[in-house]
C-alpha positions as CSV (number, residue, x, y, z in Angstrom):
1,M,-38.6,59.4,150.5
2,E,-38.8,63.0,149.9
3,I,-35.3,63.5,151.4
4,W,-33.5,61.0,149.2
5,P,-33.3,63.0,146.1
6,G,-31.8,65.9,148.0
7,Y,-29.4,63.5,149.6
8,V,-28.5,62.1,146.2
9,D,-28.0,65.6,144.9
10,A,-25.8,66.5,147.8
11,L,-23.9,63.2,147.5
12,S,-23.4,63.8,143.8
13,T,-22.3,67.3,144.4
14,M,-20.0,66.1,147.1
15,L,-18.5,63.4,144.7
16,M,-18.1,66.0,142.1
17,M,-16.3,68.2,144.6
18,V,-14.0,65.4,145.6
19,A,-13.4,64.6,141.9
20,L,-12.6,68.2,141.3
21,V,-10.2,68.3,144.3
22,L,-8.6,65.1,143.0
23,V,-8.2,66.6,139.6
24,I,-6.8,69.8,141.1
25,M,-4.4,67.8,143.3
26,M,-3.3,65.8,140.3
27,A,-2.8,68.9,138.2
28,A,-0.9,70.5,141.1
29,Q,1.2,67.4,141.6
30,F,1.9,67.4,137.8
31,A,2.8,71.0,137.9
32,L,4.9,70.6,141.0
33,S,6.7,67.6,139.4
34,N,7.4,69.7,136.3
35,A,8.5,72.5,138.5
36,L,10.8,70.2,140.5
37,V,12.3,68.8,137.3
38,S,12.8,72.3,135.9
39,R,14.2,73.5,139.3
40,E,16.7,70.4,139.3
41,S,17.7,71.3,135.7
42,Q,18.3,74.9,136.8
43,V,20.2,73.7,139.8
44,N,22.4,71.5,137.6
45,E,22.8,74.4,135.1
46,L,23.7,76.7,138.0
47,A,26.2,74.1,139.3
48,I,27.8,74.0,135.8
49,R,27.8,77.8,135.7
50,L,29.3,77.9,139.2
51,K,32.1,75.4,138.1
52,T,32.7,77.5,135.0
53,L,32.8,80.7,137.1
54,T,35.2,79.0,139.6
55,D,37.5,77.9,136.7
56,A,37.2,81.4,135.2
57,L,37.9,82.9,138.6
58,T,41.0,80.7,139.0
59,L,42.2,81.6,135.5
60,E,41.5,85.2,136.2
61,K,43.5,85.0,139.4
62,T,46.4,83.4,137.6
63,T,46.1,86.0,134.8
64,S,45.9,88.7,137.4
65,D,49.1,87.4,139.0
66,G,50.8,87.4,135.6
67,L,49.5,90.8,134.8
68,R,50.8,92.1,138.2
69,G,54.3,90.7,137.2
70,K,54.0,92.2,133.8
71,Q,52.9,95.4,135.4
72,K,56.0,95.5,137.5
73,D,58.2,94.7,134.4
74,L,56.3,97.4,132.5
75,E,56.8,99.9,135.4
76,G,60.6,99.0,135.3
77,Q,60.7,99.5,131.5
78,L,58.7,102.7,131.9
79,Q,61.2,104.0,134.4
80,K,64.1,103.0,132.0
81,T,62.3,104.6,129.1
82,R,61.8,107.8,131.2
83,D,65.6,107.8,131.9
84,E,66.3,107.2,128.2
85,I,63.9,110.0,127.3
86,G,65.8,112.3,129.7
87,I,69.1,111.3,128.0
88,V,67.5,111.9,124.6
89,Q,66.1,115.2,125.7
90,K,69.6,116.2,126.8
91,S,71.1,115.0,123.5
92,L,68.3,116.9,121.7
93,L,69.3,120.1,123.5
94,E,72.9,119.5,122.6
95,S,71.8,118.8,119.0
96,Q,69.8,122.0,118.9
97,G,72.9,123.8,120.0
98,K,74.9,122.2,117.3
99,L,72.0,122.9,114.8
100,T,72.3,126.5,115.7
101,G,76.0,126.4,115.0
102,F,75.4,124.6,111.8
103,Q,72.8,127.2,110.8
104,A,75.4,129.9,111.4
105,E,77.9,128.0,109.3
106,R,75.3,127.5,106.6
107,D,74.7,131.2,106.6
108,S,78.4,131.8,106.3
109,A,78.7,129.2,103.6
110,R,75.9,130.9,101.7
111,A,77.7,134.1,101.9
112,D,80.9,132.4,100.6
113,L,78.8,130.8,97.9
114,D,77.5,134.2,96.8
115,K,81.0,135.5,96.8
116,A,82.1,132.4,94.8
117,N,79.3,132.9,92.3
118,K,80.5,136.4,91.8
119,E,84.1,135.2,91.3
120,S,82.7,132.4,89.0
121,G,81.7,135.0,86.5
122,T,85.2,136.3,86.4
123,L,86.6,132.7,86.2
124,K,84.3,131.9,83.3
125,G,85.8,134.7,81.4
126,Q,89.3,133.5,82.3
127,L,88.2,130.0,81.4
128,A,87.1,131.1,78.0
129,D,90.5,132.7,77.4
130,L,92.1,129.4,78.6
131,F,90.0,127.4,76.2
132,K,91.1,129.7,73.4
133,Q,94.8,129.3,74.5
134,V,94.3,125.5,74.6
135,E,92.9,125.5,71.1
136,D,95.9,127.5,69.9
137,L,98.2,125.0,71.7
138,N,96.4,122.1,70.2
139,K,97.0,123.5,66.8
140,K,100.7,124.0,67.6
141,L,100.8,120.5,69.0
142,A,99.4,119.1,65.8
143,L,102.1,120.9,63.9
144,L,104.7,119.7,66.4
145,T,103.4,116.1,66.1
146,A,103.8,116.3,62.4
147,D,107.3,117.6,62.8
148,L,108.0,114.9,65.4
149,A,106.8,112.2,63.0
150,T,109.1,113.6,60.4
151,A,111.9,113.8,62.9
152,K,111.3,110.2,64.0
153,T,111.5,109.1,60.5
154,S,114.8,111.0,60.1
155,I,116.0,109.6,63.5
156,T,115.1,106.0,62.4
157,D,117.2,106.5,59.2
158,K,120.0,107.9,61.3
159,E,119.8,105.1,63.8
160,L,120.0,102.6,60.9
161,K,123.0,104.4,59.6
162,I,124.5,104.5,63.1
163,A,123.8,100.8,63.6
164,D,125.5,100.1,60.2
165,L,128.5,102.3,61.2
166,D,128.6,100.7,64.6
167,K,128.7,97.3,62.9
168,K,131.4,98.4,60.6
169,L,133.3,100.0,63.5
170,K,133.1,96.8,65.6
171,K,134.2,94.8,62.6
172,K,137.1,97.2,62.1
173,M,138.0,97.0,65.8
174,L,137.9,93.2,65.6
175,D,140.1,93.3,62.6
176,K,142.5,95.6,64.5
177,V,142.4,93.3,67.5
178,E,143.2,90.4,65.3
179,E,145.9,92.4,63.6
180,L,147.3,93.4,67.0
181,S,147.1,89.8,68.1
182,E,149.3,88.9,65.1
183,Y,151.8,91.6,66.1
184,R,151.7,90.4,69.7
185,S,152.4,86.9,68.6
186,E,155.3,88.1,66.5
187,F,156.6,90.3,69.4
188,F,156.4,87.3,71.8
189,G,158.1,85.1,69.3
190,R,160.9,87.5,68.6
191,L,161.3,88.4,72.3
192,K,161.4,84.8,73.3
193,K,164.1,84.1,70.7
194,A,166.1,87.2,71.8
195,L,165.8,86.3,75.5
196,G,166.6,82.7,75.1
197,N,165.2,79.7,76.9
198,R,165.6,80.8,80.5
199,P,163.7,79.2,83.4
200,D,163.2,82.6,85.1
201,I,161.4,84.1,82.1
202,K,158.1,82.6,81.0
203,I,155.2,83.3,78.7
204,V,151.9,83.0,80.6
205,G,148.8,83.8,78.4
206,D,149.2,87.2,76.9
207,R,152.2,88.4,78.9
208,F,155.9,87.8,79.7
209,V,156.6,86.9,83.3
210,F,160.1,87.8,84.6
211,Q,161.1,86.7,88.1
212,S,162.0,89.8,90.1
213,E,165.5,88.4,90.7
214,V,166.2,89.0,87.0
215,F,166.0,92.8,87.5
216,F,166.3,93.5,91.3
217,Q,168.0,92.4,94.4
218,S,165.8,91.6,97.5
219,A,163.9,94.6,98.9
220,S,165.3,96.9,96.1
221,A,163.8,98.7,93.1
222,D,167.2,99.5,91.5
223,L,167.8,97.7,88.2
224,Q,170.7,95.3,88.1
225,D,173.0,95.0,85.0
226,T,171.6,91.6,84.1
227,G,168.1,93.0,84.2
228,K,169.1,96.0,82.0
229,E,170.5,93.5,79.4
230,Q,167.1,91.8,79.3
231,L,165.3,95.1,78.9
232,V,167.6,96.2,76.1
233,K,166.7,93.0,74.2
234,L,163.0,93.7,75.0
235,A,163.3,97.3,73.8
236,E,165.0,96.4,70.6
237,T,162.4,93.8,69.8
238,L,159.6,96.2,70.6
239,K,161.1,98.9,68.4
240,E,161.4,96.5,65.5
241,I,157.8,95.3,65.9
242,S,156.4,98.8,66.4
243,A,158.0,100.0,63.2
244,T,155.7,97.5,61.3
245,I,152.5,98.3,63.3
246,P,150.1,100.7,61.5
247,K,149.7,104.0,63.2
248,D,146.0,103.6,63.6
249,I,146.5,100.6,65.9
250,K,146.6,102.0,69.5
251,W,149.1,99.5,71.1
252,M,150.8,99.9,74.5
253,V,153.0,97.9,76.9
254,S,151.9,97.4,80.5
255,I,154.4,96.8,83.2
256,I,153.0,95.2,86.3
257,G,154.9,94.6,89.5
258,H,154.2,91.9,92.1
259,T,155.8,90.9,95.4
260,D,155.6,87.9,97.7
261,K,153.4,87.9,100.8
262,R,156.2,88.7,103.2
263,P,155.6,92.3,104.4
264,I,158.2,95.0,104.0
265,N,158.4,98.1,106.2
266,S,161.4,100.4,105.4
267,P,161.8,104.2,105.1
268,Q,161.9,103.9,101.3
269,F,159.1,101.3,101.0
270,P,156.5,101.4,103.8
271,S,154.6,98.4,102.2
272,N,154.7,96.0,99.3
273,W,152.5,98.4,97.4
274,E,155.3,101.0,97.2
275,L,157.9,98.3,96.4
276,S,155.9,96.7,93.5
277,S,155.0,100.1,92.1
278,A,158.6,101.4,92.3
279,R,159.9,98.3,90.5
280,A,157.4,98.7,87.7
281,L,158.3,102.4,87.4
282,S,162.1,101.5,87.2
283,V,161.4,99.1,84.3
284,L,159.2,101.8,82.6
285,K,161.8,104.5,82.9
286,Y,164.6,102.3,81.5
287,L,162.5,101.4,78.5
288,I,161.9,105.1,77.9
289,E,165.7,105.6,78.0
290,M,165.9,102.8,75.4
291,G,163.7,104.8,73.1
292,I,160.2,103.5,73.7
293,P,157.7,106.3,73.5
294,P,156.3,107.1,77.0
295,E,152.7,107.2,75.7
296,R,153.1,103.6,74.8
297,L,153.9,102.5,78.4
298,S,152.1,102.2,81.7
299,A,153.2,100.9,85.1
300,T,151.1,99.4,87.9
301,G,152.0,97.7,91.3
302,Y,149.8,95.1,93.0
303,G,151.9,94.3,96.0
304,E,151.3,90.9,97.4
305,Y,147.6,90.8,96.5
306,Q,147.7,88.7,93.3
307,Q,149.6,85.6,94.2
308,I,150.0,82.8,91.6
309,D,151.3,80.3,94.1
310,P,149.7,80.0,97.6
311,G,152.6,78.1,99.1
312,N,155.0,79.3,101.8
313,D,158.2,77.7,100.7
314,E,161.0,79.6,99.0
315,A,160.1,78.4,95.5
316,A,156.5,79.6,95.9
317,L,157.7,83.0,97.2
318,S,160.1,83.3,94.3
319,R,157.3,82.6,91.8
320,N,155.1,85.3,93.3
321,R,158.0,87.9,93.1
322,R,157.6,88.9,89.4
323,I,157.5,91.6,86.8
324,E,154.9,91.1,84.0
325,I,155.2,92.7,80.6
326,K,151.9,92.8,78.7
327,F,151.5,93.9,75.0
328,N,147.9,94.9,74.4
329,Q,145.6,97.5,72.8
330,R,144.9,100.8,74.5
């Protein structure tokens, strides 16, 4: 009975020890559980970090490959830039040489400028003299302008007078032409009456047309007697008319020779030019013998170049062989 209390105390102590161990074990298990949970979280976090690092490493590798390519490109560009720098340096050296030449030219130009400045002083004096001369010339020009205005007024008056005189002269000339036309009409009328109504003598416009056969034989410029008779009548009529024409009317008689288109080639007449001219001269000379003043006569030959009938028959050829007498104003 005396042992039981000790036993109870030991048993109580032992139970307390077991309880304490259990408490410690529960606390340890709880701590271990918390540690395991924390360690699992850390493991998960480390897995996530590992994946992130793996992705970053992959990206870094890709970036590194790109950077290596860029590095190669940059190295090529760097080499190209170095080559360009060499070219630029060479160009720079050349430019420096040119610059040296330009500087020498600049120094020369400055020397020329100094010389020009010295000459400028002289030129300024000469310029002042020129300005004075210009001023004097301007004064003279003003006087000349005034004189010119006066002269223009005088010229305008004279031009008006000249225009009036020209108008009067033209009117007088027209009057003379009309007056000469009257004498021409009278001459043609009298001459036609004197010559009679012959088929080989016609009035065409302002001229008498004589067939060449009236005056000449074929290929000849010697007047026939029948032709001289007609010219005598013409000269007498012309002298009668000229006696009534005022002396201030400048009249004249033109004698024009024509041939047909058949060519002639003789020692005396190498071509139709010579034949037509010789016939016109024969008529002119005979009229002078009949008393017509030489200054009132002219003779021209046109050969075969002014045909009035383009035909080839004998009638057409005969019409083209002609002497024309024209009474007109000189």
